Residue frames as qw, qx, qy, qz and C-alpha x, y, z in Angstrom:
[[0.386, 0.496, -0.386, -0.675, 32.71, 96.25, 91.18],
 [0.898, 0.172, 0.341, -0.217, 31.00, 93.50, 89.32],
 [0.256, -0.332, 0.759, 0.498, 32.99, 91.36, 87.04],
 [0.688, 0.520, 0.083, -0.500, 31.31, 91.50, 83.65],
 [0.672, 0.076, 0.640, 0.365, 31.94, 88.83, 81.02],
 [0.227, 0.699, -0.179, -0.654, 32.86, 91.28, 78.19],
 [0.681, 0.280, 0.639, 0.221, 31.94, 89.69, 74.96],
 [0.108, -0.625, 0.125, 0.763, 32.09, 93.15, 73.31],
 [0.632, 0.683, 0.354, 0.094, 31.11, 94.40, 69.93],
 [0.485, -0.395, 0.288, 0.725, 34.40, 95.49, 68.22],
 [0.299, 0.706, -0.161, -0.621, 34.77, 97.91, 65.34],
 [0.016, -0.342, 0.857, 0.385, 36.29, 95.06, 63.41],
 [0.688, -0.003, -0.396, -0.608, 32.69, 93.51, 63.23],
 [0.411, 0.008, -0.894, 0.179, 33.32, 90.81, 65.80],
 [0.530, -0.404, 0.059, -0.743, 30.21, 90.37, 68.02],
 [0.367, -0.188, 0.798, -0.439, 28.95, 88.23, 70.84],
 [0.085, 0.255, 0.942, 0.201, 26.50, 85.36, 70.21],
 [0.388, -0.298, -0.306, -0.817, 22.93, 86.14, 69.23],
 [0.615, -0.250, 0.354, -0.658, 20.08, 85.39, 71.54],
 [0.952, 0.114, -0.083, -0.272, 19.32, 82.09, 69.79],
 [0.654, 0.408, -0.562, 0.299, 23.06, 81.05, 69.70],
 [0.095, -0.453, 0.609, -0.644, 23.32, 81.86, 73.37],
 [0.756, -0.163, 0.284, -0.567, 20.21, 79.98, 74.41],
 [0.922, 0.240, -0.289, -0.097, 21.23, 76.92, 72.23],
 [0.544, 0.394, -0.599, 0.436, 24.58, 76.81, 74.01],
 [0.064, -0.163, 0.661, -0.730, 23.05, 77.30, 77.49],
 [0.434, -0.319, -0.680, -0.498, 19.84, 75.18, 77.34],
 [0.567, -0.563, -0.573, 0.181, 19.42, 75.01, 81.17],
 [0.219, 0.340, -0.187, 0.895, 20.42, 78.63, 81.68],
 [0.453, -0.744, -0.461, -0.171, 18.81, 79.64, 85.01],
 [0.561, -0.356, -0.293, 0.688, 19.59, 81.71, 88.11],
 [0.002, -0.907, -0.158, 0.390, 20.04, 85.39, 88.63],
 [0.595, 0.098, 0.380, 0.702, 21.42, 87.27, 85.57],
 [0.177, 0.877, 0.051, -0.445, 21.64, 90.74, 84.16],
 [0.618, 0.168, 0.500, 0.583, 22.62, 90.98, 80.41],
 [0.219, 0.683, -0.105, -0.689, 23.21, 93.81, 77.93],
 [0.633, 0.360, 0.623, 0.287, 22.24, 93.08, 74.37],
 [0.012, 0.534, -0.236, -0.812, 22.94, 95.12, 71.29],
 [0.585, 0.540, 0.603, 0.062, 20.68, 95.19, 68.15],
 [0.262, -0.064, 0.400, 0.876, 21.93, 96.84, 64.92],
 [0.404, 0.581, 0.225, -0.669, 19.67, 99.45, 63.48],
 [0.716, 0.423, 0.542, 0.122, 18.41, 98.74, 59.93],
 [0.499, 0.839, 0.173, 0.134, 19.48, 100.23, 56.52],
 [0.447, 0.678, -0.264, 0.520, 22.29, 102.80, 56.19],
 [0.418, -0.756, 0.338, -0.374, 22.46, 103.12, 60.06],
 [0.980, -0.139, -0.145, -0.006, 23.57, 99.43, 60.40],
 [0.746, 0.245, -0.322, 0.529, 27.32, 100.01, 60.36],
 [0.175, 0.424, -0.261, 0.849, 27.22, 103.08, 62.66],
 [0.407, -0.346, 0.251, -0.807, 24.41, 102.73, 65.15],
 [0.438, -0.155, -0.884, -0.056, 22.77, 100.17, 67.46],
 [0.564, -0.540, -0.083, -0.620, 20.02, 99.79, 70.10],
 [0.165, 0.245, -0.847, 0.441, 20.90, 98.57, 73.60],
 [0.722, -0.388, -0.320, -0.476, 18.51, 96.38, 75.68],
 [0.162, -0.387, 0.771, -0.479, 18.85, 95.30, 79.36],
 [0.762, -0.183, -0.574, -0.237, 17.70, 91.78, 80.31],
 [0.223, -0.422, 0.690, -0.544, 17.13, 90.82, 83.91],
 [0.764, -0.131, -0.581, -0.249, 16.24, 87.40, 85.10],
 [0.341, -0.553, 0.591, -0.479, 15.87, 86.10, 88.62],
 [0.003, -0.221, 0.975, -0.033, 16.11, 82.67, 89.92],
 [0.447, 0.313, 0.718, -0.433, 12.32, 82.28, 90.25],
 [0.606, 0.551, -0.145, -0.556, 11.86, 82.67, 86.54],
 [0.946, 0.187, 0.257, 0.063, 12.01, 79.73, 84.07],
 [0.550, -0.298, 0.460, 0.630, 15.27, 79.11, 82.24],
 [0.425, 0.623, 0.490, 0.437, 15.74, 81.19, 79.14],
 [0.140, 0.483, 0.076, 0.861, 15.24, 84.93, 78.59],
 [0.143, -0.463, -0.610, 0.627, 14.21, 87.12, 81.44],
 [0.180, 0.888, 0.397, -0.150, 12.44, 90.44, 81.24],
 [0.539, 0.260, 0.186, 0.779, 13.76, 93.13, 78.89],
 [0.093, -0.851, -0.285, 0.431, 13.95, 96.80, 79.60],
 [0.436, 0.102, 0.375, 0.811, 14.59, 99.43, 76.90],
 [0.211, 0.598, 0.180, -0.752, 13.45, 102.77, 75.53],
 [0.441, 0.342, 0.728, 0.399, 11.55, 102.73, 72.30],
 [0.075, -0.183, 0.153, 0.968, 10.94, 105.56, 69.89],
 [0.346, -0.242, -0.583, -0.694, 7.45, 104.68, 68.85],
 [0.468, -0.301, 0.288, -0.779, 4.26, 104.80, 70.87],
 [0.746, -0.101, -0.556, -0.352, 3.20, 101.17, 70.78],
 [0.636, -0.185, -0.656, 0.362, 4.70, 100.25, 74.19],
 [0.038, 0.317, -0.300, 0.899, 4.09, 103.57, 76.05],
 [0.140, -0.445, -0.806, 0.366, 2.06, 103.66, 79.07],
 [0.002, 0.859, 0.507, 0.073, -0.82, 106.07, 79.75],
 [0.299, -0.853, -0.005, 0.428, 1.70, 108.65, 81.03],
 [0.522, 0.842, -0.131, -0.035, 3.60, 108.67, 77.74],
 [0.528, -0.603, 0.565, 0.193, 6.78, 106.96, 79.03],
 [0.592, 0.610, -0.489, -0.194, 9.19, 105.76, 76.36],
 [0.178, -0.435, 0.861, -0.196, 10.38, 103.11, 78.77],
 [0.810, 0.058, -0.295, -0.503, 9.25, 99.65, 77.81],
 [0.424, -0.352, 0.820, -0.155, 9.29, 96.29, 79.45],
 [0.531, 0.132, 0.834, 0.065, 9.20, 93.06, 77.41],
 [0.416, 0.591, -0.154, -0.674, 8.77, 94.81, 74.04],
 [0.906, 0.307, 0.285, -0.055, 9.87, 91.71, 72.21],
 [0.430, 0.834, -0.340, -0.065, 13.09, 93.05, 70.56],
 [0.462, -0.553, 0.694, -0.004, 15.29, 90.49, 72.25],
 [0.674, 0.161, 0.711, 0.116, 13.97, 87.89, 69.80],
 [0.578, 0.715, 0.373, 0.124, 13.17, 90.01, 66.78],
 [0.486, -0.044, 0.147, 0.860, 15.83, 92.74, 66.86],
 [0.138, 0.740, 0.242, -0.612, 15.07, 96.23, 65.52],
 [0.649, 0.729, 0.089, -0.199, 15.52, 95.57, 61.82],
 [0.265, 0.809, -0.523, -0.037, 19.29, 95.12, 61.45],
 [0.608, 0.191, -0.765, 0.094, 19.64, 91.57, 62.57],
 [0.752, -0.495, -0.435, 0.022, 19.42, 89.50, 65.77],
 [0.313, -0.891, 0.253, -0.209, 20.63, 91.15, 68.99],
 [0.728, 0.243, -0.534, 0.355, 24.14, 90.07, 70.26],
 [0.698, -0.630, -0.245, 0.235, 25.43, 89.70, 73.76],
 [0.192, 0.819, -0.263, 0.472, 27.58, 92.68, 75.07],
 [0.111, 0.371, -0.725, 0.570, 27.93, 91.65, 78.66],
 [0.739, -0.452, -0.382, -0.322, 26.45, 89.59, 81.53],
 [0.023, -0.391, 0.723, -0.568, 26.80, 89.08, 85.22],
 [0.706, -0.288, -0.610, -0.216, 25.35, 86.34, 87.46],
 [0.538, -0.205, -0.691, 0.437, 24.82, 85.34, 91.01],
 [0.302, -0.642, -0.496, 0.500, 24.40, 87.50, 94.01],
 [0.131, -0.349, 0.132, 0.918, 25.62, 90.64, 92.21],
 [0.127, -0.175, -0.690, -0.691, 23.02, 90.01, 89.53],
 [0.271, -0.554, -0.779, 0.110, 20.31, 89.53, 92.05],
 [0.212, -0.628, -0.273, 0.697, 20.94, 92.85, 93.55],
 [0.040, -0.219, 0.386, 0.895, 21.32, 94.61, 90.20],
 [0.132, -0.369, -0.809, -0.438, 18.11, 93.04, 88.85],
 [0.228, -0.686, -0.625, 0.295, 16.15, 94.32, 91.82],
 [0.133, -0.525, 0.010, 0.841, 17.70, 97.85, 91.41],
 [0.013, -0.001, 0.612, 0.791, 16.85, 97.84, 87.63],
 [0.160, -0.531, -0.812, -0.180, 13.26, 96.68, 88.18],
 [0.212, -0.727, -0.454, 0.470, 12.75, 99.52, 90.69],
 [0.142, -0.641, 0.083, 0.750, 14.43, 102.31, 88.83],
 [0.244, 0.110, 0.712, 0.649, 13.90, 101.52, 85.04],
 [0.028, 0.697, 0.689, 0.197, 10.18, 102.52, 85.05],
 [0.156, -0.940, -0.249, 0.173, 10.89, 105.89, 86.65],
 [0.630, 0.054, 0.204, 0.748, 14.00, 106.82, 84.65],
 [0.100, -0.595, -0.162, 0.781, 14.34, 110.58, 84.77],
 [0.145, 0.353, -0.414, -0.827, 14.13, 110.99, 80.92],
 [0.325, 0.239, 0.915, 0.000, 11.25, 108.51, 80.44],
 [0.354, 0.742, 0.463, -0.332, 9.04, 111.25, 78.84],
 [0.220, 0.826, -0.311, -0.415, 11.56, 112.41, 76.16],
 [0.822, 0.078, 0.454, 0.334, 13.06, 110.70, 73.16],
 [0.304, 0.876, -0.247, -0.282, 15.58, 112.34, 70.87],
 [0.945, 0.293, -0.030, 0.144, 17.49, 110.00, 68.39],
 [0.689, 0.138, -0.134, 0.699, 20.62, 112.11, 68.55],
 [0.306, 0.472, -0.767, 0.308, 22.35, 113.12, 70.77],
 [0.363, -0.263, -0.845, 0.292, 19.95, 111.76, 73.35],
 [0.445, -0.246, 0.826, -0.242, 18.25, 110.85, 75.55],
 [0.745, 0.218, -0.393, -0.493, 17.35, 107.68, 73.70],
 [0.963, -0.155, -0.187, -0.113, 17.55, 103.85, 74.23],
 [0.737, 0.243, -0.378, 0.505, 21.27, 103.92, 74.72],
 [0.102, -0.540, 0.323, -0.771, 21.13, 106.82, 77.19],
 [0.771, -0.417, -0.056, -0.478, 18.71, 104.72, 79.10],
 [0.951, -0.068, -0.251, 0.168, 20.91, 101.62, 79.41],
 [0.521, 0.426, -0.326, 0.664, 24.00, 103.59, 79.94],
 [0.274, -0.564, 0.222, -0.747, 22.42, 105.73, 82.69],
 [0.880, -0.394, 0.002, -0.266, 20.99, 102.78, 84.51],
 [0.888, 0.142, -0.267, 0.346, 24.40, 101.03, 84.27],
 [0.254, 0.507, -0.304, 0.765, 26.17, 104.13, 85.64],
 [0.411, -0.525, 0.177, -0.724, 23.75, 104.55, 88.48],
 [0.915, -0.259, -0.255, -0.174, 23.19, 100.91, 89.56],
 [0.391, -0.760, 0.512, -0.088, 25.57, 100.30, 92.44],
 [0.656, -0.277, 0.692, 0.119, 28.37, 97.86, 91.47],
 [0.761, 0.492, 0.411, 0.097, 27.59, 97.72, 87.71],
 [0.002, -0.737, 0.405, 0.542, 30.23, 98.73, 85.15],
 [0.746, 0.259, 0.569, 0.228, 30.41, 97.75, 81.50],
 [0.102, -0.400, 0.417, 0.810, 32.05, 99.18, 78.46],
 [0.616, 0.580, 0.446, -0.291, 29.33, 99.82, 75.95],
 [0.636, 0.317, 0.451, 0.540, 30.04, 99.62, 72.09],
 [0.162, -0.306, 0.128, 0.929, 31.18, 102.85, 70.51],
 [0.167, -0.204, -0.597, -0.758, 28.23, 102.61, 68.08],
 [0.240, -0.629, -0.720, 0.170, 25.66, 102.89, 70.94],
 [0.131, 0.375, 0.068, 0.915, 24.97, 106.54, 70.04],
 [0.456, -0.644, -0.134, -0.600, 23.57, 108.43, 72.86],
 [0.816, -0.283, -0.440, 0.247, 25.34, 106.29, 75.60],
 [0.488, -0.046, -0.274, 0.828, 27.45, 109.32, 76.55],
 [0.174, -0.623, -0.197, -0.737, 24.67, 111.99, 76.67],
 [0.347, -0.212, -0.676, 0.614, 24.56, 113.22, 80.23],
 [0.051, -0.815, -0.546, 0.188, 21.72, 115.85, 79.90],
 [0.186, 0.887, 0.077, 0.415, 21.70, 119.53, 79.31],
 [0.008, -0.808, 0.435, -0.398, 24.80, 120.99, 80.71],
 [0.460, 0.170, -0.844, 0.215, 25.64, 117.37, 82.08],
 [0.467, -0.350, 0.298, -0.755, 22.76, 117.47, 84.43],
 [0.550, -0.123, 0.774, -0.289, 22.43, 113.63, 84.48],
 [0.423, 0.174, -0.691, -0.559, 21.67, 110.81, 82.09]]
């Protein structure tokens, strides 16, 4: 089981560093890494809902942010097949309207290298890539939680406000 650095988003409002804060404190950040980021939703949803983003970076990428993987509810990033799975949408820098994303968890080294390869292979073909339902799912949080559950050796506690993270499909047929 991977050891995750849990920086957690607590109900009391304590959150991990934002992307900019993290990069400022790790200017030469390089190597293999998998991170989970959380971006608060805008408006009235801010206190109760957030959007999860997976980031993977391999040692051959330049220092800084790696590639991001997420599910998006609007068609601007969908491929020709209509998939809601997006790569490098840009929300790691911009957020989704409720503030800058914050770090939930990360892992590094050999475990991260294996996990990054697995995520890059499985994210584009996620079983619910053609469906988006804000509540109860499948949605962006179902996507991240499902990949984390299925990726060998990955385990992380996701924030309770990641609505859809517990959606396992109709009759629990798989998330």
